[in-house]
C-alpha atoms as one frame of an Amber mdcrd trajectory, in Angstrom:
protein
   0.000   0.000   0.000   1.009   3.588  -0.546   0.515   4.496   3.128   2.263
   1.798   5.185   0.348   2.739   8.341  -2.878   1.254   6.918  -1.399  -2.115
   5.922  -2.555  -3.703   9.205  -6.091  -2.401   8.578  -6.059  -3.762   5.028
  -4.810  -7.134   6.233  -7.480  -7.295   8.954 -10.230  -6.325   6.474  -9.139
  -9.102   4.111  -9.163 -11.617   6.975 -12.643 -10.541   8.107 -14.065 -10.562
   4.580 -15.952 -13.639   3.485 -13.615 -14.287   0.559 -11.662 -17.201   2.009
  -8.324 -15.492   1.333  -5.405 -15.307   3.762  -3.112 -12.285   3.365   0.530
 -12.334   4.435   2.458  -9.164   5.042   6.206  -8.579   5.198   5.860  -4.940
   6.228   6.100  -3.461   2.729   3.866  -5.703   0.635   0.669  -7.609   1.334
   0.554 -10.904  -0.551  -2.639 -12.873  -1.127  -2.302 -16.503  -2.140  -5.281
 -17.529  -4.229  -5.596 -21.316  -4.160  -6.939 -23.237  -7.162 -10.674 -23.835
  -7.021 -11.657 -27.169  -5.512 -15.053 -28.804  -5.926 -16.052 -27.705  -2.409
 -14.970 -24.116  -3.037 -16.911 -24.080  -6.303 -20.044 -25.214  -4.473 -19.468
 -22.535  -1.839 -19.157 -19.880  -4.554 -22.317 -21.252  -6.143 -24.200 -20.784
  -2.859 -22.928 -17.200  -2.701 -24.111 -16.552  -6.272 -27.566 -17.925  -5.513
 -27.738 -15.903  -2.296 -26.855 -12.676  -4.093 -29.438 -13.477  -6.770 -32.088
 -14.065  -4.110 -31.222 -10.747  -2.442 -31.747  -9.038  -5.800 -35.137 -10.696
  -6.228 -36.202  -9.614  -2.732 -35.151  -6.038  -3.504 -37.199  -6.077  -6.713
 -40.221  -7.441  -4.853 -39.871  -4.692  -2.244 -39.870  -2.064  -4.983 -42.954
  -3.725  -6.493 -44.712  -3.631  -3.112 -43.921   0.079  -2.747 -45.221   0.710
  -6.268 -48.443  -1.176  -5.553 -48.942   0.838  -2.370 -48.415   4.069  -4.314
 -50.897   3.087  -7.010 -53.507   2.098  -4.420 -53.068   5.418  -2.600 -53.565
   7.320  -5.854 -56.662   5.278  -6.625 -58.049   5.818  -3.127 -57.470   9.578
  -3.422 -59.344   9.485  -6.769 -56.295  10.834  -8.587 -56.435   7.925 -11.036
 -59.302   5.713 -12.171 -59.692   1.997 -11.457 -58.732   1.184 -15.053 -55.555
   3.244 -14.790 -54.739   1.576 -11.474 -55.254  -1.880 -12.993 -53.088  -0.979
 -15.986 -50.396   0.335 -13.646 -50.479  -2.814 -11.529 -50.253  -5.018 -14.629
 -47.314  -3.021 -16.003 -45.581  -3.169 -12.619 -46.041  -6.950 -12.462 -44.687
  -7.421 -16.006 -41.654  -5.293 -15.163 -41.079  -7.278 -11.972 -41.363 -10.606
 -13.806 -38.928  -9.541 -16.530 -36.347  -8.341 -14.016 -36.616 -11.518 -11.932
 -36.230 -13.588 -15.099 -33.110 -11.561 -15.968 -31.629 -12.245 -12.520 -32.381
 -15.964 -12.913 -30.568 -15.957 -16.253 -27.538 -14.193 -14.823 -27.355 -16.640
 -11.907 -27.686 -19.616 -14.273 -24.841 -18.293 -16.463 -22.673 -17.724 -13.410
 -23.424 -21.285 -12.213 -22.144 -22.676 -15.501 -19.083 -20.435 -15.348 -18.206
 -21.379 -11.763 -18.718 -25.123 -12.226 -16.663 -25.241 -15.455 -13.281 -26.783
 -14.709
């Protein structure tokens, strides 16, 4: 690192991260040995990929829920008609479905990439 006083902080952050890497420091340089991927490590990475994908889906569903609440409030306040509210809900659901399908595709591609030897 440029500032040698932070090398201990960098080393500690790498140890605490969930990357499975072990840094070694000789005072001037921090070295990270990256082992070859084993079958177990590949499966662990696969779990991480699926977990990140699921977090993305949950975030999209939360946005959908907020959108539905907003549309219902507008309908209740008579700002929009029932037909407009229904159209908005349908469009919101289609958008949600397409984004979730995109996340599923990305996760599937990453699964293939990780499991390829």
